DRENDRENSE-850001 format. One line per 10 residues: number of its first residue (from 0); their letters; for each residue x, y, z of C-alpha. Coordinates in pm, whole numbers, plus 32768, in hexadecimal, padded with zeros to 4 digits. Example, Ala and Ser with C-alpha at 12.3 -4.5 7.8 and 13.67 -1.06 7.14 Angstrom:
<atoms>
0 = as = 84CE,7E3E,830C  8557,7F96,82CA
</atoms>
This chain:
<atoms>
0 = mraisfvava = 2074,91C2,7957  20D3,9332,7932  2051,9334,77CD  1EFC,92B2,783F  1EED,93B8,7955  1F47,94CD,7862  1E3B,945C,776B  1D37,944B,7880  1D8A,95AC,78F8  1D87,9634,7793
10 = lgagllisct = 1C36,9590,7749  1BA4,960E,7890  1C16,9773,784B  1B8B,975F,76EB  1A3A,96ED,776D  1A30,9807,786A  1A81,9909,7761  197C,9880,7671  1870,9890,7782  18B8,99FC,77D8
20 = prvrpgvppl = 178C,9AD2,7774  17CE,9BC0,7658  177F,9D2C,7698  1738,9E12,7574  17BC,9F75,7597  16AA,A066,7600  15B7,9F52,7665  159E,9F12,77DB  15A1,9DA2,783D  145F,9D03,78B4
30 = spkleeiris = 1430,9CC9,7A26  143A,9B55,7A78  1312,9B92,7B64  1222,9BE4,7A4A  1123,9ADA,79FD  107A,9A67,78C0  0F06,9AB4,78D6  0E0A,99C5,7839  0C99,99FE,7806  0BCB,98CC,77A8
40 = rgpcfgfcpv = 0A5C,98A7,7759  09C4,974F,7780  0895,96AC,76E0  0727,96E3,7732  05E8,9626,76DF  05C5,96E3,7594  06B5,9768,7491  0795,983A,7571  08F2,9890,74F3  0A06,97BE,7591
50 = ytvavtpagr = 0B63,9852,7586  0CA3,98A7,763F  0D6A,99EB,762F  0ECA,99F4,76C0  0F8B,9B3A,76EC  10FD,9B3B,773E  11B0,9C53,77FB  1256,9CB2,76B0  10FC,9CF3,7620  10D2,9BC3,753E
60 = vdftgerhta = 0F64,9B60,7521  0F18,99F5,74C8  0DAE,999C,747B  0D2B,983C,7449  0BC3,9819,73D5  0B42,96C0,742F  09CD,96C5,73D9  08C2,97B9,7367  09BA,98D7,732E  09E5,99AE,71F7
70 = vlgprarsag = 0B4C,992E,71E5  0B98,97C1,722B  0CF9,9759,7287  0E21,9831,72EB  0E5D,999F,729A  0F65,9A88,7328  0FAE,9BF9,732D  1093,9CE7,73E0  0FE8,9DE0,74C5  1118,9E68,757C
80 = retyealrka = 1181,9E77,76E8  109A,9F9E,772B  0F69,9ECB,76D0  0FE2,9DB1,77B3  1017,9EAA,78CC  0EB8,9F3B,789D  0E27,9DD9,78A8  0EEC,9D83,79E0  0E7A,9EBF,7A91  0D0E,9E96,7A26
90 = lasarpltge = 0D03,9D34,7AB7  0DDD,9D74,7BEC  0CBB,9DA7,7CDD  0C1F,9C5A,7C78  0D64,9B91,7C8F  0D64,9A8B,7DA3  0E97,9A54,7E7B  0FB9,99B2,7DC2  0F7D,983F,7D91  0E0E,9858,7DF2
100 = eraqpcpsaa = 0CF7,97DA,7D0F  0B9E,9857,7D65  0A44,988F,7CD9  0993,99DD,7CED  0871,99A5,7DE1  0717,99A9,7D46  05EC,992F,7E10  0507,9921,7CE0  057A,98F9,7B7C  04F0,986E,7A3A
110 = tdmaqmtvew = 0592,9719,7A27  0594,96FB,78AD  067C,9826,7879  07EE,981E,782C  0900,9846,792E  0A24,9934,7909  0B76,98EB,79A2  0C89,99EB,79D2  0DDF,9956,7A1D  0F27,99F2,7A80
120 = iapsgtrtal = 104A,990A,7A2D  1196,995D,7AD3  12E3,9913,7A27  130D,97FD,7B2B  11C8,975D,7AB1  10FE,97C0,7BE5  0F93,97E7,7B7B  0EA5,98E1,7C1A  0D3E,98D2,7B97  0BE8,996D,7BBB
130 = tynlgcrepa = 0AB0,98D4,7B20  095C,9977,7AFE  0810,991D,7A60  078B,99FF,794C  062C,99B2,79C8  0671,9A5A,7B16  05C2,9BA6,7B4C  0670,9C05,7C8F  06FD,9D69,7C73  0867,9D01,7CB5
140 = taklaqtvea = 085B,9BEF,7BAE  07AC,9CD0,7AB2  08BD,9DD7,7AE5  09CE,9CCE,7AB6  0924,9C52,7977  0917,9DB6,78F1  0A86,9DEC,7944  0AEE,9CAC,7892  0A17,9D00,7763  0AB5,9E5C,774F
150 = qlqalqvadw = 0C0F,9DBF,775E  0BBA,9CCB,7645  0B5A,9DFD,7576  0CA4,9EA9,75D1  0D66,9D6E,7570  0CB4,9D7B,741F  0C3E,9C11,7430  0ACA,9C52,745B  0A8F,9C26,72E4  0B49,9AD8,72EA
160 = aaqktwpgdt = 0A83,9A68,741B  0930,9AD5,7393  0824,99C8,738F  0800,9912,7243  074E,97CE,7200  0801,9707,70F6  0751,9601,701C  0737,94BB,70DB  0776,955A,722F  06C2,94C0,7355
170 = rg = 065B,9560,749B  0732,956B,75D1
</atoms>
């Protein structure tokens, strides 16, 4: 019985040690409160690019081109924590309350345009999201669209996300 207890304690301690985050000298640890930020563009009636960009607090940028993009499939690059922090700050004023999912109000919008979704994903999995229509000409939505576009340029994914019609592509 003692042998089983000793083995259980030893295994438990080993698991705890192996789960301890490793800290590199000179590199501050990431705050557990920082969220992954995702920007997704959905389909439209035409040949709009459809893609998702995810940026981690460490500055890893993952791009997935789904349709009508210059790059199809996954691509990744490192942009650094500073780029993540600039993205987080640029989008902070548009961020809904934690756990809230909302659409940017737009009384009149072209209905055949793509939608953009910005998501903030907490380490716990809590999703906060804002969706807006690219056909909306309301000043607040236009400003948000410009901010997101500028951030895509800063993340250096605009060339990957650029519209391209591939042979055999269909609309929508």
